[in-house]
DSSP file (Angstrom, degrees, kcal/mol; ACC not computed):
  #  RESIDUE AA STRUCTURE BP1 BP2  ACC     N-H-->O    O-->H-N    N-H-->O    O-->H-N    TCO  KAPPA ALPHA  PHI   PSI    X-CA   Y-CA   Z-CA
    1    1 A M              0   0    0      0, 0.0     0, 0.0     0, 0.0     0, 0.0   0.000 360.0 360.0 360.0 -25.8   -9.0  -15.7   -1.3
    2    2 A H    >   +     0   0    0      1,-0.1     3,-1.8     3,-0.0     8,-0.0  -0.658 360.0 169.6-129.8  76.1  -10.6  -12.6   -2.7
    3    3 A P  T 3  S+     0   0    0      0, 0.0    -1,-0.1     0, 0.0     0, 0.0   0.651  77.1  59.5 -68.4 -13.3  -13.8  -13.6   -4.5
    4    4 A D  T 3  S+     0   0    0      2,-0.0     2,-0.1     0, 0.0    -2,-0.0   0.392  78.4 114.8 -96.5   5.2  -14.9  -10.0   -4.8
    5    5 A W  S <  S-     0   0    0     -3,-1.8    96,-0.1     1,-0.1     2,-0.1  -0.456  70.3-114.0 -71.4 147.0  -11.9   -9.0   -6.9
    6    6 A S     >  -     0   0    0     94,-0.5     4,-2.4    -2,-0.1     5,-0.2  -0.337  24.1-110.9 -72.8 160.6  -12.5   -7.9  -10.4
    7    7 A E  H  > S+     0   0    0      1,-0.2     4,-2.6     2,-0.2     5,-0.2   0.879 121.4  55.1 -59.3 -38.4  -11.2   -9.9  -13.4
    8    8 A E  H  > S+     0   0    0      2,-0.2     4,-2.1     1,-0.2    -1,-0.2   0.868 108.0  48.2 -63.2 -39.1   -8.8   -7.1  -14.1
    9    9 A G  H  > S+     0   0    0      2,-0.2     4,-2.1     1,-0.2    -2,-0.2   0.898 111.4  49.5 -64.9 -43.8   -7.4   -7.3  -10.5
   10   10 A I  H  X S+     0   0    0     -4,-2.4     4,-2.9     2,-0.2    -2,-0.2   0.941 112.1  47.4 -61.1 -49.5   -7.1  -11.0  -10.7
   11   11 A Q  H  X S+     0   0    0     -4,-2.6     4,-1.1     1,-0.2    -2,-0.2   0.898 110.1  53.7 -62.4 -41.2   -5.2  -10.8  -14.0
   12   12 A G  H  < S+     0   0    0     -4,-2.1     3,-0.4     2,-0.2    -1,-0.2   0.905 110.6  46.7 -60.7 -40.5   -2.9   -8.1  -12.7
   13   13 A T  H >< S+     0   0    0     -4,-2.1     3,-2.4     1,-0.2    -2,-0.2   0.925 107.0  56.7 -66.2 -45.8   -2.0  -10.2   -9.7
   14   14 A L  H >< S+     0   0    0     -4,-2.9     3,-2.0     1,-0.3    -1,-0.2   0.716  89.0  77.2 -59.7 -20.0   -1.4  -13.2  -12.0
   15   15 A G  T 3< S+     0   0    0     -4,-1.1    -1,-0.3    -3,-0.4    -2,-0.2   0.610  81.5  68.9 -64.8  -9.4    1.1  -11.0  -13.8
   16   16 A N  T <  S+     0   0    0     -3,-2.4    12,-2.5    -4,-0.1    13,-0.5   0.490  97.1  66.9 -77.7  -4.3    3.4  -11.7  -10.9
   17   17 A F  E <  S-A   27   0A   0     -3,-2.0     2,-0.5    10,-0.3     8,-0.0  -0.891  75.3-133.3-124.5 147.2    3.6  -15.3  -12.0
   18   18 A E  E     -A   26   0A   0      8,-3.8     8,-1.4    -2,-0.4     2,-0.7  -0.828  22.3-137.8 -94.3 132.0    5.1  -17.1  -15.0
   19   19 A I  E     -A   25   0A   0     -2,-0.5     6,-0.2     6,-0.2     2,-0.1  -0.806  22.9-148.3 -91.8 118.6    2.8  -19.7  -16.5
   20   20 A L    >   -     0   0    0      4,-3.3     3,-2.2    -2,-0.7    -1,-0.0  -0.322  27.2 -99.8 -83.8 168.1    4.7  -22.8  -17.4
   21   21 A E  T 3  S+     0   0    0      1,-0.3    -1,-0.1     2,-0.1    -2,-0.0   0.792 123.2  54.1 -57.8 -30.0    4.1  -25.2  -20.3
   22   22 A D  T 3  S-     0   0    0      2,-0.1    -1,-0.3     1,-0.0     3,-0.1   0.193 121.2-107.7 -92.4  20.0    2.4  -27.7  -17.9
   23   23 A D  S <  S+     0   0    0     -3,-2.2     2,-0.2     1,-0.3    -2,-0.1   0.680  81.7 124.6  60.7  22.9    0.0  -24.9  -16.8
   24   24 A T        -     0   0    0      2,-0.0    -4,-3.3     0, 0.0     2,-0.3  -0.632  51.3-136.1 -96.2 167.2    1.5  -24.6  -13.4
   25   25 A I  E     -A   19   0A   0     -2,-0.2    -6,-0.2    -6,-0.2    -8,-0.0  -0.828  19.6-176.5-122.0 161.6    2.8  -21.3  -12.2
   26   26 A R  E     -A   18   0A   0     -8,-1.4    -8,-3.8    -2,-0.3     4,-0.1  -0.967  37.4 -97.9-151.1 148.1    5.8  -19.9  -10.5
   27   27 A P  E     -A   17   0A   0      0, 0.0   -10,-0.3     0, 0.0     4,-0.1  -0.332  19.3-139.0 -64.5 144.3    6.6  -16.4   -9.3
   28   28 A W  S    S+     0   0    0    -12,-2.5     2,-0.6     2,-0.1   -11,-0.1   0.853  91.9  74.8 -68.6 -33.7    8.8  -14.3  -11.6
   29   29 A L  S    S-     0   0    0    -13,-0.5    -1,-0.0     4,-0.0     5,-0.0  -0.703  91.2-127.5 -81.8 119.8   10.6  -13.0   -8.4
   30   30 A T     >  -     0   0    0     -2,-0.6     4,-2.4     1,-0.1     5,-0.2  -0.262  18.5-114.4 -65.1 158.1   12.9  -15.8   -7.1
   31   31 A L  H  > S+     0   0    0      1,-0.2     4,-2.6     2,-0.2     5,-0.2   0.863 116.1  56.0 -60.2 -38.9   12.6  -16.8   -3.5
   32   32 A D  H  > S+     0   0    0      2,-0.2     4,-1.6     1,-0.2    -1,-0.2   0.922 110.9  42.5 -61.9 -46.3   16.1  -15.5   -2.9
   33   33 A R  H  > S+     0   0    0      2,-0.2     4,-2.1     1,-0.2    -2,-0.2   0.848 112.2  54.1 -69.9 -33.0   15.3  -12.1   -4.2
   34   34 A H  H  X S+     0   0    0     -4,-2.4     4,-2.5     1,-0.2    -2,-0.2   0.917 109.6  47.9 -60.0 -45.4   12.0  -12.1   -2.4
   35   35 A L  H  X S+     0   0    0     -4,-2.6     4,-2.5     2,-0.2    -2,-0.2   0.838 108.5  54.9 -68.7 -32.3   13.8  -12.8    0.8
   36   36 A Q  H  X S+     0   0    0     -4,-1.6     4,-2.6     2,-0.2    -1,-0.2   0.928 109.7  47.7 -65.0 -43.8   16.4  -10.0    0.2
   37   37 A I  H  X S+     0   0    0     -4,-2.1     4,-2.5     2,-0.2    -2,-0.2   0.965 112.9  47.4 -63.3 -51.1   13.5   -7.5   -0.3
   38   38 A L  H  X S+     0   0    0     -4,-2.5     4,-2.5     1,-0.2    -2,-0.2   0.885 111.7  51.3 -56.4 -41.3   11.8   -8.7    2.9
   39   39 A R  H  X S+     0   0    0     -4,-2.5     4,-2.5     2,-0.2    -1,-0.2   0.939 110.4  48.2 -61.9 -47.0   15.1   -8.6    4.8
   40   40 A A  H  X S+     0   0    0     -4,-2.6     4,-1.1     1,-0.2    -2,-0.2   0.887 113.8  47.8 -64.0 -36.7   15.8   -5.0    3.6
   41   41 A M  H  < S+     0   0    0     -4,-2.5     3,-0.3     2,-0.2    -1,-0.2   0.922 111.8  49.9 -65.6 -41.5   12.2   -4.0    4.7
   42   42 A Y  H  < S+     0   0    0     -4,-2.5    -2,-0.2     1,-0.2    -1,-0.2   0.879 113.0  46.7 -63.7 -42.4   12.6   -5.7    8.1
   43   43 A E  H  < S+     0   0    0     -4,-2.5    -1,-0.2    -5,-0.2    -2,-0.2   0.672  91.6 100.9 -76.5 -18.9   15.9   -3.9    8.7
   44   44 A Q     <  -     0   0    0     -4,-1.1     3,-0.1    -3,-0.3    -3,-0.0  -0.392  61.7-151.3 -68.4 143.6   14.6   -0.5    7.6
   45   45 A D    >>  +     0   0    0      1,-0.2     3,-1.0    -2,-0.1     4,-0.8  -0.808  16.1 178.5-114.7  89.8   13.6    1.9   10.4
   46   46 A P  H >> S+     0   0    0      0, 0.0     4,-1.4     0, 0.0     3,-0.9   0.836  76.9  64.0 -64.5 -30.0   10.9    4.1    8.8
   47   47 A V  H 34 S+     0   0    0      1,-0.3     3,-0.1     2,-0.2    -2,-0.0   0.858  98.8  55.0 -60.1 -34.9   10.4    6.1   12.0
   48   48 A A  H <4 S+     0   0    0     -3,-1.0    -1,-0.3     1,-0.2     4,-0.2   0.766 108.8  48.8 -67.7 -24.2   13.9    7.4   11.6
   49   49 A L  H XX S+     0   0    0     -3,-0.9     3,-2.0    -4,-0.8     4,-0.6   0.718  86.8  86.2 -90.0 -21.1   13.1    8.6    8.1
   50   50 A Y  G >< S+     0   0    0     -4,-1.4     3,-1.9     1,-0.3    -1,-0.2   0.875  83.5  57.7 -49.5 -44.4    9.9   10.4    9.0
   51   51 A P  G 34 S+     0   0    0      0, 0.0    -1,-0.3     0, 0.0    -2,-0.1   0.766 100.9  58.8 -59.9 -21.7   11.6   13.7   10.0
   52   52 A K  G <4 S+     0   0    0     -3,-2.0     2,-0.6    -4,-0.2    -2,-0.2   0.619  79.0 104.0 -81.1 -12.3   13.2   13.8    6.5
   53   53 A V    <<  +     0   0    0     -3,-1.9    31,-0.4    -4,-0.6    32,-0.2  -0.602  38.0 165.5 -79.2 118.3    9.8   13.9    4.7
   54   54 A Q        +     0   0    0     -2,-0.6    -1,-0.2    29,-0.1     3,-0.1   0.525  49.8  77.1-108.6  -9.3    9.2   17.4    3.6
   55   55 A E  S    S-     0   0    0      1,-0.1    30,-0.3    29,-0.0     2,-0.0  -0.621  92.2 -86.8-101.6 157.6    6.3   16.9    1.2
   56   56 A P        -     0   0    0      0, 0.0     2,-0.4     0, 0.0    30,-0.2  -0.369  46.5-157.1 -61.5 145.4    2.6   16.3    1.9
   57   57 A V  E     -b   86   0B   0     28,-2.8    30,-2.1    26,-0.1     2,-0.6  -0.988  16.9-160.4-132.6 134.4    1.8   12.7    2.3
   58   58 A L  E     -b   87   0B   0     -2,-0.4     2,-0.7    28,-0.2    30,-0.2  -0.973  14.9-156.4-109.5 116.8   -1.4   10.7    1.9
   59   59 A I  E     -b   88   0B   0     28,-3.0    30,-2.7    -2,-0.6     2,-0.7  -0.871   3.5-160.1 -96.2 116.2   -1.2    7.4    3.9
   60   60 A C  E     -b   89   0B   0     -2,-0.7     2,-0.5    28,-0.2    30,-0.2  -0.864  15.4-168.3 -96.1 112.6   -3.7    4.9    2.3
   61   61 A A  E     -b   90   0B   0     28,-2.3    30,-2.5    -2,-0.7     2,-0.3  -0.908  16.0-141.5-115.2 126.5   -4.2    2.3    5.0
   62   62 A A  E     -b   91   0B   0     -2,-0.5     2,-0.5    28,-0.2    33,-0.1  -0.640  11.3-163.4 -78.1 137.5   -6.0   -1.0    4.5
   63   63 A D  E     +b   92   0B   0     28,-1.8    30,-2.4    -2,-0.3    31,-0.5  -0.838  20.2 164.1-126.4  92.6   -8.2   -2.1    7.4
   64   64 A D        -     0   0    0     -2,-0.5    -1,-0.1    29,-0.2    31,-0.1   0.425  53.6-119.2 -88.4   1.8   -8.9   -5.7    7.1
   65   65 A G        +     0   0    0      1,-0.2    -2,-0.1    29,-0.1    -1,-0.0   0.612  64.9 147.3  73.8  10.0  -10.1   -6.0   10.7
   66   66 A G    >   -     0   0    0      1,-0.1     3,-1.5     3,-0.0    -1,-0.2  -0.081  67.1 -94.1 -75.0 175.7   -7.3   -8.5   11.5
   67   67 A D  T 3  S+     0   0    0      1,-0.3     4,-0.3     2,-0.1    -1,-0.1   0.717 119.7  61.5 -62.5 -24.9   -5.4   -9.0   14.6
   68   68 A R  T 3> S+     0   0    0      1,-0.2     4,-2.7     2,-0.1     3,-0.3   0.455  73.7  99.9 -85.8  -1.2   -2.5   -6.7   13.5
   69   69 A M  H <> S+     0   0    0     -3,-1.5     4,-3.5     1,-0.2     5,-0.2   0.901  78.4  52.2 -55.2 -45.8   -4.8   -3.6   13.3
   70   70 A P  H  > S+     0   0    0      0, 0.0     4,-2.1     0, 0.0    -1,-0.2   0.909 111.7  47.6 -55.8 -39.6   -3.7   -2.2   16.6
   71   71 A F  H  > S+     0   0    0     -4,-0.3     4,-2.3    -3,-0.3    -2,-0.2   0.930 112.6  48.5 -66.5 -42.6   -0.1   -2.4   15.6
   72   72 A K  H  X S+     0   0    0     -4,-2.7     4,-2.2     1,-0.2     5,-0.2   0.920 110.7  51.3 -64.9 -41.0   -0.8   -0.9   12.2
   73   73 A R  H  X S+     0   0    0     -4,-3.5     4,-2.2     1,-0.2    -1,-0.2   0.907 109.3  50.7 -60.9 -38.9   -2.8    2.0   13.8
   74   74 A A  H  X S+     0   0    0     -4,-2.1     4,-2.3    -5,-0.2    -1,-0.2   0.903 109.2  50.9 -60.3 -43.6    0.1    2.6   16.1
   75   75 A Q  H  X S+     0   0    0     -4,-2.3     4,-1.7     1,-0.2    -1,-0.2   0.904 111.6  46.5 -61.9 -41.9    2.5    2.8   13.3
   76   76 A I  H  X S+     0   0    0     -4,-2.2     4,-2.7     1,-0.2    -1,-0.2   0.862 109.0  55.2 -73.0 -32.7    0.4    5.2   11.4
   77   77 A Q  H  X S+     0   0    0     -4,-2.2     4,-2.1     1,-0.2    -2,-0.2   0.914 105.8  53.8 -62.7 -40.9    0.0    7.4   14.5
   78   78 A D  H  X S+     0   0    0     -4,-2.3     4,-0.7     2,-0.2    -2,-0.2   0.919 111.1  45.0 -56.8 -45.3    3.8    7.5   14.7
   79   79 A A  H >X S+     0   0    0     -4,-1.7     4,-3.0     1,-0.2     3,-1.2   0.940 111.8  51.1 -64.1 -49.4    4.0    8.8   11.2
   80   80 A L  H 3< S+     0   0    0     -4,-2.7     6,-0.2     1,-0.3    -1,-0.2   0.829 106.1  56.6 -59.5 -33.1    1.2   11.3   11.7
   81   81 A A  H 3< S+     0   0    0     -4,-2.1    -1,-0.3    -5,-0.2    -2,-0.2   0.710 119.8  28.4 -73.0 -21.8    3.0   12.7   14.8
   82   82 A V  H << S+     0   0    0     -3,-1.2     2,-0.7    -4,-0.7    -2,-0.2   0.771 100.2  80.1-110.7 -37.3    6.2   13.4   12.9
   83   83 A I    ><  -     0   0    0     -4,-3.0     3,-1.0    -5,-0.2    -1,-0.1  -0.662  67.9-150.5 -80.8 115.4    5.3   14.2    9.3
   84   84 A D  T 3  S+     0   0    0     -2,-0.7     2,-0.4   -31,-0.4    -1,-0.2   0.858  88.3  32.8 -54.5 -44.4    4.1   17.7    9.1
   85   85 A Q  T 3  S+     0   0    0    -30,-0.3   -28,-2.8   -32,-0.2     2,-0.4  -0.466  90.0 129.0-114.9  58.0    1.8   17.5    6.2
   86   86 A A  E <   +b   57   0B   0     -3,-1.0     2,-0.3    -2,-0.4   -28,-0.2  -0.909  26.9 174.1-117.2 142.3    0.5   13.9    6.5
   87   87 A Q  E     -b   58   0B   0    -30,-2.1   -28,-3.0    -2,-0.4     2,-0.4  -0.962  19.5-138.0-136.6 160.3   -3.0   12.6    6.6
   88   88 A V  E     -b   59   0B   0     -2,-0.3     2,-0.4   -30,-0.2   -28,-0.2  -0.913   8.4-166.3-120.7 145.7   -4.4    9.1    6.6
   89   89 A L  E     -b   60   0B   0    -30,-2.7   -28,-2.3    -2,-0.4     2,-0.2  -0.966  17.3-148.0-130.4 112.9   -7.3    7.6    4.7
   90   90 A W  E     -b   61   0B   0     -2,-0.4   -28,-0.2   -30,-0.2   -30,-0.0  -0.552   5.5-155.4 -81.2 143.6   -8.6    4.2    5.9
   91   91 A F  E >   -b   62   0B   0    -30,-2.5   -28,-1.8    -2,-0.2     3,-1.5  -0.747  18.0-151.7-119.8  82.7  -10.0    1.7    3.6
   92   92 A P  E 3  S+b   63   0B   0      0, 0.0   -28,-0.2     0, 0.0     3,-0.1  -0.163  78.1  17.4 -53.7 141.2  -12.3   -0.5    5.7
   93   93 A G  T 3  S+     0   0    0    -30,-2.4     2,-0.4     1,-0.3   -29,-0.2   0.601  98.4 124.4  76.7   9.3  -12.7   -4.1    4.6
   94   94 A S    <   -     0   0    0     -3,-1.5    -1,-0.3   -31,-0.5     4,-0.1  -0.822  49.5-146.7-106.9 140.8   -9.6   -3.9    2.3
   95   95 A A        -     0   0    0     -2,-0.4     6,-0.1     2,-0.2   -32,-0.1  -0.229  51.6 -72.3 -85.8-171.8   -6.6   -6.2    2.4
   96   96 A H  S    S+     0   0    0      1,-0.2     2,-1.8   -34,-0.1     3,-0.2   0.818 123.9  71.4 -53.8 -35.5   -3.1   -5.0    1.6
   97   97 A D    >>  +     0   0    0      1,-0.2     4,-2.8     2,-0.1     3,-1.7  -0.480  55.9 160.3 -87.1  69.3   -4.0   -4.7   -2.1
   98   98 A I  H 3> S+     0   0    0     -2,-1.8     4,-3.2     1,-0.3     8,-0.2   0.878  70.6  63.2 -57.7 -41.2   -6.2   -1.6   -1.9
   99   99 A H  H 34 S+     0   0    0     -3,-0.2    -1,-0.3     1,-0.2    -2,-0.1   0.701 115.4  32.5 -60.0 -21.4   -5.7   -0.9   -5.6
  100  100 A V  H <4 S+     0   0    0     -3,-1.7   -94,-0.5     2,-0.1    -2,-0.2   0.784 120.8  47.8-102.6 -39.4   -7.4   -4.2   -6.3
  101  101 A D  H  < S+     0   0    0     -4,-2.8    -2,-0.2     1,-0.2    -3,-0.2   0.881 135.2   7.6 -67.6 -40.8   -9.9   -4.4   -3.4
  102  102 A Q  S  X S+     0   0    0     -4,-3.2     4,-2.5    -5,-0.2     5,-0.2  -0.432  73.2 158.5-141.5  61.6  -11.3   -0.9   -3.8
  103  103 A P  H  > S+     0   0    0      0, 0.0     4,-2.6     0, 0.0     5,-0.1   0.864  76.1  48.5 -59.0 -39.4   -9.8    0.6   -7.0
  104  104 A E  H  > S+     0   0    0      2,-0.2     4,-2.4     1,-0.2     5,-0.2   0.944 113.2  47.0 -68.9 -46.2  -12.6    3.3   -7.4
  105  105 A Q  H  > S+     0   0    0      1,-0.2     4,-2.2     2,-0.2    -1,-0.2   0.910 113.8  48.5 -60.0 -42.2  -12.3    4.5   -3.8
  106  106 A L  H  X S+     0   0    0     -4,-2.5     4,-2.6    -8,-0.2     5,-0.2   0.931 111.0  50.3 -63.8 -45.3   -8.6    4.6   -4.0
  107  107 A A  H  X S+     0   0    0     -4,-2.6     4,-2.5    -5,-0.2    -2,-0.2   0.904 110.2  49.9 -56.8 -43.5   -8.6    6.5   -7.4
  108  108 A H  H  X S+     0   0    0     -4,-2.4     4,-2.3     1,-0.2    -1,-0.2   0.891 111.3  49.5 -64.6 -41.0  -11.0    9.1   -6.0
  109  109 A A  H  X S+     0   0    0     -4,-2.2     4,-2.2     2,-0.2    -2,-0.2   0.897 111.7  48.0 -63.0 -40.9   -8.8    9.6   -2.9
  110  110 A L  H  X S+     0   0    0     -4,-2.6     4,-2.5     2,-0.2    -2,-0.2   0.883 111.8  49.3 -70.3 -40.0   -5.7   10.0   -5.0
  111  111 A L  H  X S+     0   0    0     -4,-2.5     4,-2.0    -5,-0.2    -1,-0.2   0.930 112.0  48.7 -67.4 -40.0   -7.4   12.5   -7.3
  112  112 A A  H  X S+     0   0    0     -4,-2.3     4,-1.7     1,-0.2    -2,-0.2   0.900 111.9  49.1 -64.9 -39.8   -8.7   14.5   -4.4
  113  113 A F  H  X S+     0   0    0     -4,-2.2     4,-2.5     2,-0.2    -1,-0.2   0.883 108.6  53.3 -62.8 -39.1   -5.3   14.5   -2.8
  114  114 A E  H  X S+     0   0    0     -4,-2.5     4,-2.5     1,-0.2    -2,-0.2   0.887 106.9  53.4 -64.6 -36.3   -3.7   15.6   -6.1
  115  115 A K  H  X S+     0   0    0     -4,-2.0     4,-2.1     2,-0.2    -1,-0.2   0.907 108.0  49.4 -63.3 -41.5   -6.2   18.5   -6.1
  116  116 A V  H  X S+     0   0    0     -4,-1.7     4,-2.2     1,-0.2    -2,-0.2   0.898 110.8  50.4 -63.6 -41.5   -5.1   19.6   -2.6
  117  117 A L  H  X S+     0   0    0     -4,-2.5     4,-2.5     2,-0.2    -2,-0.2   0.909 108.5  52.4 -62.5 -41.0   -1.5   19.4   -3.7
  118  118 A S  H  X S+     0   0    0     -4,-2.5     4,-1.1     1,-0.2    -2,-0.2   0.909 110.5  47.6 -59.3 -43.5   -2.2   21.6   -6.8
  119  119 A E  H  X S+     0   0    0     -4,-2.1     4,-0.7     1,-0.2     3,-0.3   0.888 111.3  50.9 -67.8 -38.1   -3.9   24.2   -4.6
  120  120 A L  H >< S+     0   0    0     -4,-2.2     3,-1.1     1,-0.2    -2,-0.2   0.908 106.9  54.0 -61.1 -43.5   -1.0   24.1   -2.1
  121  121 A S  H 3< S+     0   0    0     -4,-2.5    -1,-0.2     1,-0.3    -2,-0.2   0.764 102.4  58.7 -68.6 -22.7    1.6   24.6   -5.0
  122  122 A R  H 3<        0   0    0     -4,-1.1    -1,-0.3    -3,-0.3    -2,-0.2   0.728 360.0 360.0 -76.4 -19.1   -0.3   27.7   -6.2
  123  123 A K    <<        0   0    0     -3,-1.1    -1,-0.2    -4,-0.7    -2,-0.2   0.491 360.0 360.0 -76.5 360.0    0.1   29.4   -2.8
């Protein structure tokens, strides 16, 4: 699905799976636990939590150009409207796994944000 991923990214993703003796794989996370996590995420109301965020936030958003982008953009605008010190950085052409799709760009963004945080903490 991601022919441009690095070997390191592929191996990292494969770390989510157990390789069985017959060379097939299965996820380390059982389906039941995976569904529990998904249910908890689905039932969470992040918008209700935004006012509680008191620290600067960098929202790293993947933009895969898919059909859900308008929904994703609306969600991010909701966060930006409520969180005082929030900014968004879009990663065009990236899927959900920005750290694998665009690791260098993400690292540079995080380092730049850390520098901003350091400067803010000195004030």
